[in-house]
N, C-alpha and C positions, 0 to 999 in steps of 0.2 A: 902139434898137429902135423901129420904127414901130408904129402902132396895129394894123396887120394882123398883124404878128408877135406883138404882145402878146396879141391875142385868140386866135390860133392856139395859142400856148403855154398860155394859160388853159384852153382847151378840152381840150388834150392832158393837162393836169395835174389836172383836176377831173372829178368826176361829179356831176350833179344826182341827187337821190334817185331820180327816175324812170329816168334813164339807168342808174344802178347796178342797179336792180331788173331792168330788161330785160337788161342785159349778164350779170348773175349767173344769170339764168334760162337764157339761151342757152348759157353756158359756166360752170357752177357751180364747176368745178375750177380755173378760171383765177385766182380771186380769194380773198384773205383779207381780211375786214373786221376792222379793228382799232380798238377803242375806246381812245383815248389820253388820255381826260379825267383830269386831276389833281383831287384833292379827297377829302374824307372820304367813307366809304361812305354816310352818311345823305343826302348830296347826290345820289348816283347811284341814284336810285330805280328806274331802268330802263335797259336797254341795247337796242340794235337786235338783233333775232333773229339768232342765228348769229355775232355778233361775239365776238372774242377780246379780253379786257381786259388791257391792259398800259399803266399810266399813263406818260405821256411822261417824267416824272422818273425812271422805272425802266427805260426802254426800252433803254439801252445795256447793261444787265445781262442782257437777255433776247434779244439778237440771235440767238443760236443756236437759239431756239425758233421763229423766223420763217423760213418757206421762201423762199429767194432765187429760185426758179423761178416764183413766182406774183406777180401784181400785188397790192400791198398797198394797200388802200383805207382811209384814215385818217379818223376823225371825232372831233370834240370837242363842245363845248357848243352853239355857235350861230355866227352870222355875225360876231359881235364877238370871238370867241375865236381866238387864233392858236396854240393848243396843237398842233393837227394840223400846221400849217406848221412848227413847231419839230421835231416828230417826223419830218416828211418830210425835213428837212435831215439829220437823224441817219441815216435809212435810206438816202437817196441817197448820202451820203458813204461808206456801207458797201456800196454796190453793189446795192441793191434797186431794183425798179421800183415806183413809188409814184404814187397819185392821192389827191386829197383829196375827201371827200364834202362838197359845198357846203352850207353852212348847218348842218352838224352834226346832232346828234340832234333839235334844235328843228325844223329843216326836215323831217326824217323824220317826226316826230310830226304836223306840220302836214298832211302828206300822208296821215295815218292809216295809215301802213305799220306792220307788226307790230313790237312791242317785247316784251321779257321783263322782268317785275317783279323787282327785285333786293332791295329792302328794304321795310319797312312804310311806307306812305304817311303814317302818323301821326307820324313823327319830325319834329323841328324842321328848318326850312330856314335856310340861310345863303347868302351869295354864293359863286359858284364860284371856284376858283383857276385862272384862265386864264393 
């Protein structure tokens, strides 16, 4: 694969937070935003508004809950996490259309896009399970 093909594939396979916001506003019924972060609940203090939560380690048990006719947009913790990529492979191998949200929830929050609080912010913190 040459560099042009690499970057074309990258663009086709990912959404930046801004691109996803624009696309989902234009065609809200075309996408399902899926939070595939693994880890205990006290680490997941918030999620992106409207996201469905299915941890990557449980994904294969929940395939019937995910619509095949929509584009599934996956996110995990941040640019260092490959959990969304692992989830993408599972979904692609099962016939789904998939994109990854670049930078995960960390990039989303950097853009000050809306999130939903999931747990008390006073709970102890630990490293994520990427």
